[in-house]
RODO-2510 file (C-alpha; in nm, 4 decimals, decimal comma):
residues 572
     n   res          X          Y          Z
     1     x    -0,4866    -4,0854    -1,3338
     2     x    -0,3500    -3,7763    -1,5088
     3     x    -0,5439    -3,4569    -1,5613
     4     x    -0,6389    -3,1319    -1,4008
     5     x    -0,7618    -3,1501    -1,0404
     6     x    -1,1383    -3,1109    -1,0297
     7     x    -1,2588    -2,7752    -0,8977
     8     x    -1,5454    -2,9553    -0,7272
     9     x    -1,2892    -3,1757    -0,5507
    10     x    -1,0921    -2,8703    -0,4326
    11     x    -1,4096    -2,7115    -0,2963
    12     x    -1,5054    -3,0335    -0,1201
    13     x    -1,1513    -3,0801     0,0148
    14     x    -1,1516    -2,7343     0,1708
    15     x    -1,4925    -2,8092     0,3211
    16     x    -1,3433    -3,1220     0,4817
    17     x    -1,0346    -2,9364     0,6047
    18     x    -1,0024    -2,7349     0,9237
    19     x    -0,7448    -2,4637     0,8605
    20     x    -0,6757    -2,4462     1,2357
    21     x    -0,5688    -2,8125     1,2445
    22     x    -0,3502    -2,7713     0,9358
    23     x    -0,1669    -2,4643     1,0634
    24     x    -0,1491    -2,5852     1,4239
    25     x     0,0346    -2,9006     1,3101
    26     x     0,3104    -2,6791     1,1680
    27     x     0,2919    -2,3587     1,3749
    28     x     0,1509    -2,4077     1,7274
    29     x    -0,1518    -2,1831     1,7749
    30     x    -0,2977    -2,0361     2,0914
    31     x    -0,6674    -1,9758     2,1409
    32     x    -0,7420    -1,6039     2,1554
    33     x    -1,1117    -1,5458     2,1917
    34     x    -1,2939    -1,6881     1,8935
    35     x    -0,9762    -1,7108     1,6864
    36     x    -0,6295    -1,8592     1,7162
    37     x    -0,3025    -1,6712     1,7038
    38     x     0,0735    -1,7160     1,6834
    39     x     0,3825    -1,5205     1,5970
    40     x     0,3788    -1,5032     1,2201
    41     x     0,5883    -1,7762     1,0541
    42     x     0,6528    -1,5498     0,7542
    43     x     0,8257    -1,2591     0,9280
    44     x     1,0077    -1,1997     1,2559
    45     x     0,7993    -1,0635     1,5412
    46     x     0,7696    -1,0875     1,9181
    47     x     0,4020    -0,9975     1,9579
    48     x     0,1571    -1,2314     1,7802
    49     x    -0,0112    -1,0712     1,4810
    50     x    -0,0911    -1,3901     1,2891
    51     x    -0,4598    -1,4803     1,3299
    52     x    -0,6520    -1,7866     1,2153
    53     x    -1,0305    -1,7788     1,1984
    54     x    -1,1980    -2,1152     1,2358
    55     x    -1,5314    -1,9695     1,1299
    56     x    -1,3949    -1,8217     0,8081
    57     x    -1,1356    -2,0956     0,7468
    58     x    -0,8884    -1,8175     0,6754
    59     x    -0,5566    -1,6905     0,8099
    60     x    -0,4244    -1,3369     0,8066
    61     x    -0,1160    -1,1606     0,9406
    62     x    -0,1645    -0,8001     1,0372
    63     x     0,2097    -0,7510     1,0392
    64     x     0,3114    -0,8558     0,6887
    65     x    -0,0283    -0,8935     0,5226
    66     x    -0,0140    -1,2610     0,4167
    67     x    -0,3494    -1,4365     0,4081
    68     x    -0,5297    -1,7252     0,2478
    69     x    -0,6779    -2,0735     0,2843
    70     x    -0,5242    -2,4001     0,4040
    71     x    -0,3944    -2,4597     0,0511
    72     x    -0,2258    -2,1202     0,0436
    73     x    -0,0641    -2,1807     0,3816
    74     x     0,0911    -2,5094     0,2739
    75     x     0,2180    -2,3461    -0,0435
    76     x     0,3785    -2,0584     0,1472
    77     x     0,4995    -2,2414     0,4559
    78     x     0,6054    -2,5795     0,3171
    79     x     0,7183    -2,4469    -0,0233
    80     x     0,4768    -2,6731    -0,2086
    81     x     0,3292    -2,6010    -0,5461
    82     x    -0,0481    -2,5953    -0,5820
    83     x    -0,0858    -2,9613    -0,6762
    84     x     0,1449    -3,0764    -0,3956
    85     x    -0,0506    -2,8701    -0,1432
    86     x    -0,3795    -3,0217    -0,2607
    87     x    -0,2299    -3,3704    -0,2446
    88     x    -0,1007    -3,3026     0,1073
    89     x    -0,4460    -3,1938     0,2256
    90     x    -0,6024    -3,4933     0,0541
    91     x    -0,3574    -3,7221     0,2359
    92     x    -0,4515    -3,5642     0,5679
    93     x    -0,8197    -3,6071     0,4877
    94     x    -0,7716    -3,9668     0,3767
    95     x    -0,9119    -3,9149     0,0268
    96     x    -0,7730    -3,9644    -0,3214
    97     x    -0,7288    -3,6621    -0,5476
    98     x    -0,9973    -3,6509    -0,8177
    99     x    -0,8893    -3,5292    -1,1602
   100     x    -1,0978    -3,4302    -1,4595
   101     x    -1,1220    -3,6690    -1,7522
   102     x    -0,9835    -3,5690    -2,0877
   103     x    -0,7399    -3,3061    -1,9625
   104     x    -0,4065    -3,4832    -1,9711
   105     x    -0,0712    -3,3501    -1,8548
   106     x     0,2122    -3,3183    -2,1025
   107     x     0,3928    -3,5938    -1,9105
   108     x     0,1305    -3,8293    -1,7733
   109     x     0,2330    -4,0031    -1,4543
   110     x     0,2555    -4,3783    -1,4392
   111     x    -0,0225    -4,5540    -1,2527
   112     x     0,1585    -4,7027    -0,9535
   113     x    -0,1461    -4,8610    -0,7924
   114     x    -0,0529    -5,2178    -0,9070
   115     x     0,2859    -5,1860    -0,7393
   116     x     0,1279    -5,0460    -0,4226
   117     x    -0,1165    -5,3363    -0,4141
   118     x     0,1621    -5,5888    -0,4632
   119     x     0,3568    -5,4378    -0,1743
   120     x     0,0436    -5,4602     0,0389
   121     x     0,0019    -5,8250    -0,0600
   122     x     0,3640    -5,8907     0,0349
   123     x     0,3085    -5,7254     0,3724
   124     x     0,0056    -5,9448     0,4339
   125     x     0,2100    -6,2503     0,3324
   126     x     0,4883    -6,1697     0,5807
   127     x     0,2381    -6,1048     0,8611
   128     x     0,0711    -6,4377     0,7921
   129     x     0,4071    -6,6167     0,8028
   130     x     0,4770    -6,4680     1,1460
   131     x     0,1497    -6,6123     1,2720
   132     x     0,1545    -6,9556     1,1121
   133     x     0,4816    -7,0663     0,9495
   134     x     0,6368    -7,3738     1,1064
   135     x     0,9659    -7,1859     1,1719
   136     x     0,8061    -6,8622     1,2976
   137     x     0,8507    -6,9481     1,6683
   138     x     1,2057    -6,8201     1,6551
   139     x     1,0826    -6,4871     1,5181
   140     x     0,8073    -6,4609     1,7799
   141     x     1,0524    -6,5339     2,0595
   142     x     1,2926    -6,2754     1,9225
   143     x     1,0222    -6,0053     1,9269
   144     x     0,9126    -6,1034     2,2776
   145     x     1,2749    -6,0907     2,3855
   146     x     1,2860    -5,7312     2,2636
   147     x     0,9883    -5,6602     2,4883
   148     x     0,7334    -5,6178     2,2094
   149     x     0,3709    -5,7147     2,2547
   150     x     0,1421    -5,8686     1,9958
   151     x    -0,0585    -5,5450     1,9852
   152     x     0,2511    -5,3414     1,9013
   153     x     0,3504    -5,5920     1,6319
   154     x     0,0020    -5,5559     1,4856
   155     x     0,0193    -5,1751     1,4899
   156     x     0,3420    -5,1794     1,2876
   157     x     0,2315    -5,4796     1,0772
   158     x     0,5464    -5,6739     1,1654
   159     x     0,6043    -5,9932     0,9701
   160     x     0,8456    -6,2764     0,9069
   161     x     1,0304    -6,3850     0,5927
   162     x     1,0793    -6,7592     0,6519
   163     x     1,3636    -6,9873     0,5590
   164     x     1,3693    -7,0740     0,1909
   165     x     1,4559    -6,9197    -0,1427
   166     x     1,1194    -6,8720    -0,3066
   167     x     0,8362    -6,8489    -0,0507
   168     x     0,7197    -6,5027    -0,1570
   169     x     0,7838    -6,5661    -0,5257
   170     x     0,5664    -6,8779    -0,5240
   171     x     0,2893    -6,6991    -0,3330
   172     x     0,2709    -6,3795    -0,5402
   173     x     0,4571    -6,4446    -0,8673
   174     x     0,1797    -6,6295    -1,0473
   175     x     0,2319    -6,4598    -1,3852
   176     x     0,5124    -6,3097    -1,5889
   177     x     0,3693    -5,9651    -1,5113
   178     x     0,3615    -6,0198    -1,1376
   179     x     0,7166    -6,1588    -1,1462
   180     x     0,8300    -5,8468    -1,3305
   181     x     0,6570    -5,6271    -1,0707
   182     x     0,8119    -5,8211    -0,7827
   183     x     1,1500    -5,7729    -0,9423
   184     x     1,0897    -5,3982    -0,9923
   185     x     0,9941    -5,3683    -0,6251
   186     x     1,3137    -5,5456    -0,5246
   187     x     1,1239    -5,8260    -0,3533
   188     x     1,2899    -6,0848    -0,5752
   189     x     1,6368    -6,0660    -0,7296
   190     x     1,8411    -6,2618    -0,9865
   191     x     2,2086    -6,3567    -0,9611
   192     x     2,4676    -6,3849    -1,2362
   193     x     2,3545    -6,7413    -1,3055
   194     x     2,0033    -6,6061    -1,3713
   195     x     1,8684    -6,7800    -1,0653
   196     x     1,5789    -6,5813    -0,9156
   197     x     1,5025    -6,5886    -0,5428
   198     x     1,3417    -6,3884    -0,2594
   199     x     1,5431    -6,0897    -0,1409
   200     x     1,4273    -6,1258     0,2211
   201     x     1,4879    -6,4591     0,3943
   202     x     1,4983    -6,5527     0,7642
   203     x     1,4296    -6,1973     0,8744
   204     x     1,1852    -5,9995     1,0863
   205     x     1,0004    -5,7823     0,8346
   206     x     0,9174    -5,4148     0,8862
   207     x     0,6765    -5,2691     0,6269
   208     x     0,7662    -4,9087     0,5480
   209     x     0,4581    -4,6906     0,5029
   210     x     0,4294    -4,3362     0,3735
   211     x     0,2171    -4,0633     0,5342
   212     x    -0,0927    -4,2049     0,3667
   213     x    -0,0353    -4,5492     0,5141
   214     x     0,0596    -4,7053     0,1802
   215     x     0,3303    -4,9744     0,1954
   216     x     0,6149    -4,8450    -0,0186
   217     x     0,9020    -5,0708     0,0886
   218     x     1,0393    -5,3109     0,3486
   219     x     1,3166    -5,3465     0,5979
   220     x     1,4332    -5,6866     0,7179
   221     x     1,6375    -5,7630     1,0321
   222     x     1,8242    -6,0836     1,1110
   223     x     1,7688    -6,2586     1,4455
   224     x     2,1343    -6,3381     1,5084
   225     x     2,4741    -6,1850     1,4350
   226     x     2,4608    -6,2450     1,0600
   227     x     2,5397    -5,9631     0,8188
   228     x     2,3949    -5,7424     0,6991
   229     x     2,1956    -5,6877     1,0166
   230     x     1,9399    -5,4761     0,8283
   231     x     1,8428    -5,5133     0,4645
   232     x     1,6145    -5,2550     0,3008
   233     x     1,4241    -5,2432    -0,0255
   234     x     1,6287    -5,0879    -0,3060
   235     x     1,5276    -4,7639    -0,4767
   236     x     1,2031    -4,8283    -0,6642
   237     x     0,9280    -4,6177    -0,8246
   238     x     0,7607    -4,6229    -0,4801
   239     x     1,0538    -4,6124    -0,2420
   240     x     1,3212    -4,3428    -0,2130
   241     x     1,5016    -4,3848     0,1177
   242     x     1,6420    -4,0325     0,1086
   243     x     1,2879    -3,8897     0,1127
   244     x     1,0989    -4,1219     0,3479
   245     x     1,1198    -4,2134     0,7168
   246     x     0,9964    -4,5108     0,9158
   247     x     0,7084    -4,4643     1,1605
   248     x     0,5673    -4,1310     1,0414
   249     x     0,2290    -4,2791     0,9520
   250     x     0,1997    -4,4423     1,2938
   251     x     0,3079    -4,1221     1,4736
   252     x     0,0542    -3,9073     1,2890
   253     x    -0,2175    -4,1649     1,3477
   254     x    -0,1414    -4,1756     1,7221
   255     x    -0,1950    -3,8006     1,7680
   256     x    -0,3877    -3,5432     1,5691
   257     x    -0,2125    -3,2605     1,7583
   258     x     0,1460    -3,3634     1,6987
   259     x     0,3913    -3,0777     1,7521
   260     x     0,7228    -3,2599     1,7978
   261     x     0,8926    -3,5568     1,6311
   262     x     1,1862    -3,7539     1,7667
   263     x     1,4238    -3,8660     1,4920
   264     x     1,6080    -4,1873     1,5870
   265     x     1,8255    -4,4415     1,4062
   266     x     1,6514    -4,7784     1,3994
   267     x     1,3150    -4,9411     1,3403
   268     x     1,3188    -5,1084     1,6816
   269     x     1,3969    -4,7757     1,8482
   270     x     1,0732    -4,6397     1,7040
   271     x     0,8716    -4,9468     1,8003
   272     x     1,0091    -4,9751     2,1562
   273     x     0,9439    -4,6078     2,2231
   274     x     0,5925    -4,6429     2,0827
   275     x     0,5152    -4,9356     2,3106
   276     x     0,6332    -4,7308     2,6092
   277     x     0,3902    -4,4532     2,5171
   278     x     0,6326    -4,2300     2,3287
   279     x     0,4464    -4,2434     1,9987
   280     x     0,6100    -3,9520     1,8168
   281     x     0,9371    -4,1045     1,6945
   282     x     1,0526    -4,1842     1,3402
   283     x     1,3691    -4,3347     1,1942
   284     x     1,5830    -4,2750     0,8900
   285     x     1,5922    -4,5706     0,6521
   286     x     1,9496    -4,6882     0,6707
   287     x     2,0875    -4,3658     0,5287
   288     x     2,2108    -4,0285     0,6453
   289     x     1,9393    -3,7791     0,7356
   290     x     1,8794    -3,5595     0,4324
   291     x     1,7288    -3,2165     0,3703
   292     x     1,4307    -3,3980     0,2148
   293     x     1,3796    -3,5879     0,5412
   294     x     1,3845    -3,2636     0,7380
   295     x     1,1371    -3,0920     0,5040
   296     x     0,9069    -3,3951     0,5180
   297     x     0,8984    -3,3876     0,8980
   298     x     0,8556    -3,0111     0,9254
   299     x     0,5416    -3,0398     0,7147
   300     x     0,3838    -3,2193     1,0103
   301     x     0,5403    -3,0583     1,3174
   302     x     0,7231    -2,7435     1,4263
   303     x     0,9923    -2,9109     1,6393
   304     x     1,2392    -3,1921     1,5699
   305     x     1,4573    -3,3646     1,8272
   306     x     1,7465    -3,5572     1,6710
   307     x     1,8389    -3,8566     1,8860
   308     x     2,1120    -4,0803     1,7508
   309     x     2,2925    -4,3597     1,9347
   310     x     2,5533    -4,2664     2,1941
   311     x     2,8550    -4,4014     2,0023
   312     x     3,0856    -4,1949     1,7805
   313     x     2,8991    -4,3024     1,4667
   314     x     2,5751    -4,1788     1,6202
   315     x     2,7249    -3,8432     1,7079
   316     x     2,8609    -3,8024     1,3571
   317     x     2,5147    -3,8844     1,2256
   318     x     2,3681    -3,6121     1,4500
   319     x     2,6129    -3,3567     1,3119
   320     x     2,5369    -3,4516     0,9521
   321     x     2,1675    -3,4173     1,0284
   322     x     2,2226    -3,0683     1,1728
   323     x     2,4247    -2,9608     0,8689
   324     x     2,1520    -3,0817     0,6331
   325     x     1,8812    -2,9181     0,8457
   326     x     2,0297    -2,5667     0,8496
   327     x     1,8787    -2,4592     0,5133
   328     x     1,5327    -2,5675     0,6359
   329     x     1,5357    -2,3454     0,9449
   330     x     1,3099    -2,0445     0,9573
   331     x     1,0745    -1,8767     1,1994
   332     x     0,8426    -2,1258     1,3647
   333     x     1,0785    -2,4228     1,3267
   334     x     1,3005    -2,5569     1,6036
   335     x     1,5572    -2,8363     1,6202
   336     x     1,7180    -2,9894     1,9285
   337     x     1,9722    -3,2684     1,9760
   338     x     1,9458    -3,5404     2,2379
   339     x     2,2864    -3,6965     2,2977
   340     x     2,2593    -4,0390     2,4634
   341     x     2,5206    -4,1986     2,6905
   342     x     2,7873    -4,4015     2,5151
   343     x     2,6703    -4,7570     2,4515
   344     x     2,3024    -4,6660     2,4770
   345     x     2,0332    -4,6339     2,2152
   346     x     1,6667    -4,5265     2,2552
   347     x     1,5486    -4,8885     2,2586
   348     x     1,7712    -4,9959     2,5479
   349     x     1,7383    -4,6684     2,7376
   350     x     1,3581    -4,6596     2,7412
   351     x     1,3335    -5,0287     2,8346
   352     x     1,5829    -4,9882     3,1214
   353     x     1,4580    -4,6586     3,2604
   354     x     1,0983    -4,6119     3,1465
   355     x     0,9070    -4,3519     2,9472
   356     x     0,9076    -4,0741     3,2104
   357     x     1,2855    -4,0758     3,2267
   358     x     1,3153    -4,0688     2,8507
   359     x     1,0556    -3,7916     2,8153
   360     x     1,2602    -3,5814     3,0564
   361     x     1,5687    -3,6358     2,8418
   362     x     1,3720    -3,5108     2,5414
   363     x     1,2564    -3,2007     2,7304
   364     x     1,6182    -3,1223     2,8248
   365     x     1,7585    -3,1797     2,4755
   366     x     2,0237    -2,9346     2,3566
   367     x     1,9074    -2,6509     2,1273
   368     x     2,0621    -2,6594     1,7802
   369     x     2,2514    -2,3335     1,8389
   370     x     2,4256    -2,4707     2,1492
   371     x     2,4995    -2,8074     1,9903
   372     x     2,6403    -2,6422     1,6785
   373     x     2,9040    -2,4403     1,8637
   374     x     2,9803    -2,7128     2,1197
   375     x     3,0494    -2,9591     1,8388
   376     x     3,2799    -2,7196     1,6550
   377     x     3,4579    -2,6244     1,9778
   378     x     3,5358    -2,9919     2,0368
   379     x     3,6598    -3,0312     1,6790
   380     x     3,8944    -2,7317     1,6913
   381     x     4,1263    -2,5984     1,9585
   382     x     4,0078    -2,2463     2,0347
   383     x     4,3181    -2,1781     2,2388
   384     x     4,5165    -2,1022     1,9262
   385     x     4,4603    -1,8606     1,6418
   386     x     4,4990    -2,1462     1,3971
   387     x     4,2209    -2,3445     1,5678
   388     x     3,9853    -2,0485     1,5704
   389     x     4,0601    -1,9814     1,2040
   390     x     3,9834    -2,3443     1,1162
   391     x     3,6553    -2,3215     1,3055
   392     x     3,5629    -2,0072     1,1133
   393     x     3,6422    -2,1726     0,7828
   394     x     3,4173    -2,4670     0,8665
   395     x     3,1331    -2,2711     1,0232
   396     x     3,0945    -1,9763     0,7851
   397     x     2,9683    -2,1638     0,4796
   398     x     2,7339    -2,3673     0,6991
   399     x     2,5770    -2,0613     0,8584
   400     x     2,5388    -1,9025     0,5155
   401     x     2,2892    -2,1793     0,4328
   402     x     2,0467    -2,0644     0,7055
   403     x     1,7622    -1,8542     0,5574
   404     x     1,8004    -1,4828     0,6255
   405     x     1,6410    -1,3692     0,9485
   406     x     1,6992    -1,3084     1,3168
   407     x     1,8232    -1,6622     1,3867
   408     x     2,0836    -1,6472     1,1088
   409     x     2,2038    -1,3074     1,2358
   410     x     2,2330    -1,4327     1,5929
   411     x     2,4209    -1,7482     1,4887
   412     x     2,6719    -1,5433     1,2916
   413     x     2,7143    -1,3017     1,5798
   414     x     2,7748    -1,5953     1,8143
   415     x     3,0371    -1,7336     1,5763
   416     x     3,2185    -1,4026     1,5893
   417     x     3,2090    -1,4153     1,9701
   418     x     3,3202    -1,7780     2,0032
   419     x     3,6034    -1,7357     1,7555
   420     x     3,7054    -1,4032     1,9142
   421     x     3,6683    -1,2342     1,5798
   422     x     3,7183    -0,8599     1,6205
   423     x     3,4656    -0,6107     1,4911
   424     x     3,7052    -0,4995     1,2203
   425     x     3,7127    -0,8524     1,0830
   426     x     3,3518    -0,9512     1,1321
   427     x     3,2132    -0,8078     0,8129
   428     x     2,9144    -1,0099     0,7063
   429     x     2,8434    -1,1341     1,0568
   430     x     2,6454    -0,8428     1,1927
   431     x     2,2673    -0,8088     1,1880
   432     x     2,1249    -0,6984     0,8569
   433     x     2,1832    -0,3306     0,7947
   434     x     1,8928    -0,1014     0,7456
   435     x     1,6480    -0,3264     0,9286
   436     x     1,4642    -0,1114     1,1774
   437     x     1,3319    -0,2361     1,5053
   438     x     0,9704    -0,1778     1,5933
   439     x     1,0778     0,1182     1,8078
   440     x     1,2981     0,2660     1,5350
   441     x     1,0633     0,2177     1,2457
   442     x     0,8659     0,5305     1,3195
   443     x     0,5411     0,3364     1,3112
   444     x     0,2890     0,5083     1,5342
   445     x     0,0955     0,3181     1,7936
   446     x    -0,2788     0,2926     1,7277
   447     x    -0,4633     0,6201     1,7881
   448     x    -0,6925     0,6590     2,0865
   449     x    -0,9956     0,6651     1,8561
   450     x    -0,8867     0,3440     1,6834
   451     x    -0,8359     0,1851     2,0236
   452     x    -1,1877     0,2843     2,1338
   453     x    -1,3493     0,1553     1,8145
   454     x    -1,1718    -0,1802     1,8361
   455     x    -1,2513    -0,2113     2,2075
   456     x    -1,6240    -0,1513     2,1588
   457     x    -1,6373    -0,3917     1,8632
   458     x    -1,4911    -0,6687     2,0785
   459     x    -1,6692    -0,5682     2,4014
   460     x    -1,9916    -0,3808     2,3135
   461     x    -2,0791    -0,3303     2,6805
   462     x    -1,8029    -0,0680     2,6998
   463     x    -2,0230     0,1635     2,4914
   464     x    -2,2383     0,2310     2,7989
   465     x    -1,9481     0,4268     2,9505
   466     x    -1,9606     0,6968     2,6816
   467     x    -2,2335     0,9626     2,6642
   468     x    -2,2993     1,0591     2,3011
   469     x    -2,3516     1,4207     2,4132
   470     x    -2,0027     1,4568     2,5610
   471     x    -1,8199     1,7607     2,4096
   472     x    -1,5082     1,5689     2,3089
   473     x    -1,7136     1,3722     2,0568
   474     x    -1,7670     1,6920     1,8563
   475     x    -1,3973     1,7459     1,7846
   476     x    -1,3058     1,7140     1,4177
   477     x    -1,0382     1,4469     1,3949
   478     x    -0,9827     1,1327     1,1806
   479     x    -1,2027     0,8427     1,2854
   480     x    -1,4386     1,0408     1,5073
   481     x    -1,7407     0,9902     1,2784
   482     x    -1,6750     0,6146     1,2652
   483     x    -1,6490     0,6013     1,6457
   484     x    -1,9807     0,7839     1,6861
   485     x    -2,1413     0,5451     1,4388
   486     x    -2,0142     0,2464     1,6384
   487     x    -2,1448     0,3934     1,9628
   488     x    -2,4805     0,4715     1,8051
   489     x    -2,5300     0,1197     1,6691
   490     x    -2,3999    -0,0404     1,9868
   491     x    -2,6517     0,1463     2,2030
   492     x    -2,5689     0,0669     2,5645
   493     x    -2,4039    -0,2559     2,4461
   494     x    -2,5412    -0,4589     2,7366
   495     x    -2,7499    -0,7115     2,5486
   496     x    -2,5643    -0,7607     2,2213
   497     x    -2,2670    -0,9704     2,1203
   498     x    -1,9762    -0,8565     1,9048
   499     x    -2,1177    -1,0628     1,6173
   500     x    -2,4520    -0,8811     1,6404
   501     x    -2,2780    -0,5440     1,6452
   502     x    -2,0764    -0,6400     1,3385
   503     x    -2,3919    -0,7524     1,1614
   504     x    -2,5521    -0,4110     1,2234
   505     x    -2,2899    -0,2608     0,9922
   506     x    -2,3901    -0,4749     0,6943
   507     x    -2,4463    -0,2347     0,4030
   508     x    -2,3181     0,0597     0,6050
   509     x    -2,0700     0,2937     0,4349
   510     x    -1,8210     0,2031     0,7094
   511     x    -1,8704    -0,1735     0,6776
   512     x    -1,5295    -0,2409     0,5221
   513     x    -1,3474    -0,0325     0,7836
   514     x    -1,5368    -0,1960     1,0685
   515     x    -1,4617    -0,5468     0,9405
   516     x    -1,0911    -0,4652     0,9149
   517     x    -1,0855    -0,3290     1,2702
   518     x    -1,2950    -0,6166     1,4015
   519     x    -1,0459    -0,8677     1,2570
   520     x    -0,7641    -0,7237     1,4694
   521     x    -0,6719    -0,9324     1,7712
   522     x    -0,7608    -0,7667     2,0980
   523     x    -0,4803    -0,8746     2,3261
   524     x    -0,5993    -0,7083     2,6482
   525     x    -0,9117    -0,8305     2,8251
   526     x    -1,0943    -0,7924     3,1533
   527     x    -1,0249    -0,5138     3,4051
   528     x    -0,7021    -0,4121     3,2317
   529     x    -0,8944    -0,3751     2,9058
   530     x    -1,1437    -0,1390     3,0700
   531     x    -0,8579     0,0590     3,2247
   532     x    -0,6990     0,1015     2,8801
   533     x    -1,0378     0,1973     2,7393
   534     x    -1,0927     0,4711     2,9986
   535     x    -0,7368     0,5895     2,9466
   536     x    -0,8051     0,6341     2,5758
   537     x    -1,1132     0,8417     2,6585
   538     x    -0,9072     1,0661     2,8857
   539     x    -0,6492     1,1155     2,6108
   540     x    -0,9242     1,2192     2,3696
   541     x    -1,0687     1,4586     2,6244
   542     x    -0,7271     1,6197     2,6611
   543     x    -0,6932     1,6423     2,2826
   544     x    -1,0379     1,8012     2,2646
   545     x    -0,9432     2,0592     2,5280
   546     x    -0,6222     2,1454     2,3457
   547     x    -0,8080     2,1736     2,0157
   548     x    -1,0674     2,4023     2,1722
   549     x    -0,7941     2,6102     2,3382
   550     x    -0,6234     2,6587     2,0003
   551     x    -0,9520     2,7770     1,8493
   552     x    -1,0184     3,0281     2,1274
   553     x    -0,6623     3,1611     2,1259
   554     x    -0,6824     3,2128     1,7505
   555     x    -0,9806     3,4469     1,7980
   556     x    -0,8771     3,5892     2,1357
   557     x    -0,9486     3,9484     2,0207
   558     x    -1,3050     3,8657     1,9266
   559     x    -1,4429     3,6567     2,2126
   560     x    -1,7775     3,6989     2,3819
   561     x    -1,8113     3,6780     2,7586
   562     x    -1,8948     3,3057     2,7614
   563     x    -1,5956     3,2258     2,5410
   564     x    -1,3626     3,4355     2,7590
   565     x    -1,4800     3,2410     3,0649
   566     x    -1,4226     2,9154     2,8807
   567     x    -1,0741     3,0258     2,7773
   568     x    -0,9800     3,1118     3,1360
   569     x    -1,0940     2,7687     3,2531
   570     x    -0,8956     2,5941     2,9817
   571     x    -0,5798     2,7921     3,0594
   572     x    -0,6139     2,6970     3,4253
***
């Protein structure tokens, strides 16, 4: 249905959504107190400043200032527009997007639900044939021979297209309309003599499902040496093989905390790995891995491991995948390559050696940066100037596709090193000019007063270590009045929680400042935290003494006896 997305639906969707789960599936979060944190995916940093509040369903980066809801994060991180982000959240929540009646888009979308239902009916038909057709024993024996259990076949909804030219057409093509839909889905085809027949015959059938679990296409595999070994659905309104992968729905369903996906070549690779307990693999659909594939997968995880077969074709496929993935790389995303022994594929390797062995191979996979330069070094002789020049010519335009940032700078610097490119010739391959490091930027570390305020807000019991009558609290310096207000409202801090202390500032003139300081992550806890706290107090005492000394020296010709005694003590 076309139309504007209902505001009530958006509100309800956000109520159903946990922003921590959404962000954690793309950028791994670590629990830090009541919140979660990570290095910000939107700018380069070494110390985490990106905080996600489960209570507020909100994220905020104290380094670059980005903030927002789960919808905003998907828009910023996955480069989705608003509607796509809402649809992505709806898919995760397992609900259909509700649109308002009467508000129609300029280009209304076609209702594809009849085609989706027909694909689902076809999937059910193939599954039924595997269970009951008189010739299905061969298919069952083939699957058992590949080590697959009935439970695994059920999970992936495996089926069987029996012998014959029109089994599916007779079962589902009852009307002219249904025949037309079957033809549009590529399930039936017509030859030059206008004879119409089933596309899939005498094949094991693999339904291809999108992230929502909807059947969008099929793959069929022969059970002998006939060609083609695999036959896929053609491009249809539902199925675009350059934008979909096999097994993603099953992988996401198997784990709600998925952080890594293994990208393999074949359907049976995915299924064999799944049966062995490695449930996070997906496969390209008989085509080269595209940028759209990479973007699709990075919307669900932060790490991809590319694992093609060990033959030369598999290695070329790995390289093409890396080339297409370079423009999708940015902070928070990681790609590795698992190169298998020649003559091996994931299916055979996991069946011969077991899941633990294969998991260890995944853990030891080669980082993209290493694989990139190793591959080029094997392609070009670096012993000669001509070979190094050829490597530069191939590598430069590829590295230029990586989004600007620390990784791109480091890759270009490594290229200059590997190719022995001198500094006089390496223009364009040095880190970005004018970008200051944290040390160079001139940014001051938090003041002692700010440190004390934040510490007491997070650990109110620390307030008991400060006497409100201490002289250093009378010094006129920025933030001192706010600190005294915090200490006053905290009391001795022994019986109140940080939340209670924050609540005591409701309506206070400093409420906004306190909330901003309270939102900052406190990275030091326990005994070390108290040590830092006491150190800040000592620094303030020293500042107070210096301030008082300056005052007394300024009026040194007009001091009373008490002030002269005080001055002598300070000078000592």
